[in-house]
C-alpha positions as a printed Julia matrix, in Angstrom:
181×3 Matrix{Float64}:
 -48.63  19.26   53.29
 -49.44  23.01   53.28
 -47.78  23.55   49.81
 -45.03  25.78   51.23
 -42.16  26.3    48.75
 -38.66  26.07   50.16
 -35.96  27.67   47.99
 -32.88  25.5    47.59
 -29.63  25.53   45.65
 -29.78  25.95   41.88
 -28.91  22.79   40.03
 -26.8   22.91   36.91
 -25.85  20.18   34.5
 -23.22  19.84   31.81
 -24.12  17.47   29.02
 -21.44  15.69   27.02
 -21.66  16.53   23.3
 -22.9   13.88   20.89
 -19.6   13.85   19.01
 -16.13  14.85   20.21
 -12.89  15.31   18.25
 -10.05  12.81   18.6
  -6.77  14.67   19.01
  -4.26  14.0    16.23
  -1.66  13.31   18.93
  -3.75  10.27   19.97
  -3.69   8.73   16.47
  -0.84   6.87   14.78
  -0.5    7.5    11.05
   1.4    5.13    8.75
   1.56   4.99    4.98
   2.78   2.96    2.04
   5.5    5.58    1.43
   6.53   9.2     1.87
   8.26  11.41   -0.66
  10.65  12.93    1.91
  11.31  13.46    5.6
   9.16  16.61    5.37
   6.04  14.92    3.99
   5.39  12.13    6.47
   1.88  10.72    7.1
   1.84  12.45   10.51
   1.51  15.75    8.62
  -2.15  14.85    8.04
  -2.76  14.87   11.81
  -0.58  17.66   13.19
  -2.56  20.71   12.07
   0.43  22.17   10.22
  -0.92  24.45    7.54
  -4.39  24.46    9.06
  -5.71  27.94    9.88
  -8.11  28.77   12.71
 -10.74  29.55   10.06
 -10.51  26.04    8.58
  -8.38  27.02    5.59
  -5.31  25.03    4.62
  -1.97  26.43    3.44
  -0.32  25.61    0.1
   3.19  24.79    1.38
   4.1   21.17    0.57
   5.86  20.65    3.93
   2.44  20.91    5.64
   1.11  17.84    3.77
   1.78  14.13    3.22
   3.0   12.94   -0.19
   3.68   9.39   -1.31
   6.94   8.56   -3.02
   6.84   8.96   -6.79
   5.82   5.7    -8.44
   4.11   4.17   -5.38
   1.97   1.54   -7.13
  -0.17   0.63   -4.09
  -0.62   3.89   -2.16
  -2.4    3.95    1.2
  -2.47   5.85    4.47
  -3.7    4.33    7.71
  -4.87   5.81   11.01
  -4.74   3.78   14.23
  -6.57   4.83   17.39
  -5.59   3.86   20.95
  -8.59   1.54   21.1
 -11.79   0.71   19.28
 -13.79   3.91   18.74
 -17.36   4.56   17.65
 -16.6    6.98   14.8
 -18.85   9.82   13.75
 -17.2   12.11   11.16
 -13.95  11.94    9.18
 -12.99  15.37    7.82
 -10.55  15.48    4.89
  -8.63  18.43    3.46
  -7.28  17.14    0.15
  -3.84  18.02   -1.2
  -3.7   21.79   -1.57
  -0.22  22.56   -2.91
   0.28  25.48   -5.26
   0.78  22.91   -8.06
  -2.55  21.18   -7.42
  -4.37  23.0   -10.23
  -2.13  21.62  -12.96
  -0.48  18.49  -11.5
  -3.31  17.1    -9.37
  -1.61  15.15   -6.56
  -4.84  15.19   -4.54
  -6.59  11.89   -3.81
  -9.59  11.35   -6.09
 -10.6    7.67   -6.07
 -10.39   6.1    -2.63
 -11.54   3.01   -0.78
 -12.13   3.55    2.93
 -11.5    0.35    4.9
 -11.89  -0.12    8.64
 -10.95  -2.75   11.19
 -11.42  -3.41   14.89
  -8.37  -5.68   15.13
  -6.09  -5.0    12.12
  -6.84  -8.48   10.75
 -10.43  -8.35    9.51
 -11.19  -5.39    7.25
 -14.5   -4.06    5.95
 -15.08  -1.46    3.27
 -17.11   1.67    3.96
 -19.3    1.72    0.84
 -20.76   5.25    1.04
 -17.69   7.15   -0.26
 -15.33   6.39   -3.12
 -14.11   9.84   -4.16
 -12.78  12.99   -2.48
 -13.26  16.57   -3.72
 -10.44  18.43   -5.44
  -8.65  21.24   -3.61
  -7.9   24.39   -5.62
  -4.27  24.97   -4.6
  -5.25  28.22   -2.89
  -4.5   29.5     0.64
  -8.25  30.13    1.09
  -9.13  26.44    0.62
 -11.68  25.32    3.2
 -14.05  23.1     1.19
 -13.5   19.91    3.17
 -15.04  16.49    2.66
 -17.0   15.45    5.73
 -17.59  11.73    5.64
 -20.34  10.61    7.99
 -19.07   7.28    9.33
 -22.4    6.67   11.05
 -21.06   5.28   14.32
 -19.03   2.44   12.82
 -16.61   0.88   15.3
 -12.94   0.74   14.39
  -9.44   0.78   15.78
  -8.02   1.48   12.32
  -9.1    3.39    9.23
  -7.18   2.82    6.01
  -7.52   4.93    2.88
  -6.59   2.77   -0.11
  -5.86   5.31   -2.82
  -6.96   4.39   -6.32
  -6.36   7.59   -8.31
  -5.41  11.25   -8.14
  -6.75  14.27  -10.02
  -3.77  14.58  -12.36
  -3.8   11.03  -13.59
  -0.27  11.09  -15.01
   1.94  11.59  -11.91
   2.11   8.53   -9.69
   2.28  10.45   -6.45
  -0.6   11.17   -4.09
  -1.16  13.65   -1.3
  -3.48  14.73    1.52
  -3.29  17.89    3.61
  -5.19  17.07    6.81
  -7.5   14.37    8.2
  -9.49  14.67   11.42
 -11.8   12.27   13.22
 -14.6   12.67   15.72
 -16.13   9.93   17.83
 -19.35   9.23   19.65
 -18.64   8.62   23.36
 -19.77   5.07   24.08
 -18.64   4.65   27.67
């Protein structure tokens, strides 16, 4: 009543960020094919070839490649449950041969599903950017997924940058989610 101020403990708060990364170890990657035991779809999630500065290496064993002649190429990512997805970051194929062979994914359909049975197409993106085949490559594609809910994301590959070799490749793919619970 007399307006006396009593000093108490200082309060502090930690606020959860709007969007948080999903660890690659928490995602299962499968694909239509792989060119060898060194170019499995898991390579797109394990950070191999990815530098701390966001650059990606040019060594082929740090990337996923389809088998030559794969007529229906795709790569799929499955989360441990339905997630509210924010951003998908893609480092396209960045091998030293990229400049003249063009294995990198160009035309792509991004499909998503909450149950693996019913699929919808994400209409906002249908092409990825070309990587230069240089160890300084860090020009990623950041696809804003806008909070769509999915347990699975599938990249149905329609073309590559070379056009004549029927093999396709990606270096790294990362996801972030919006905490919903």
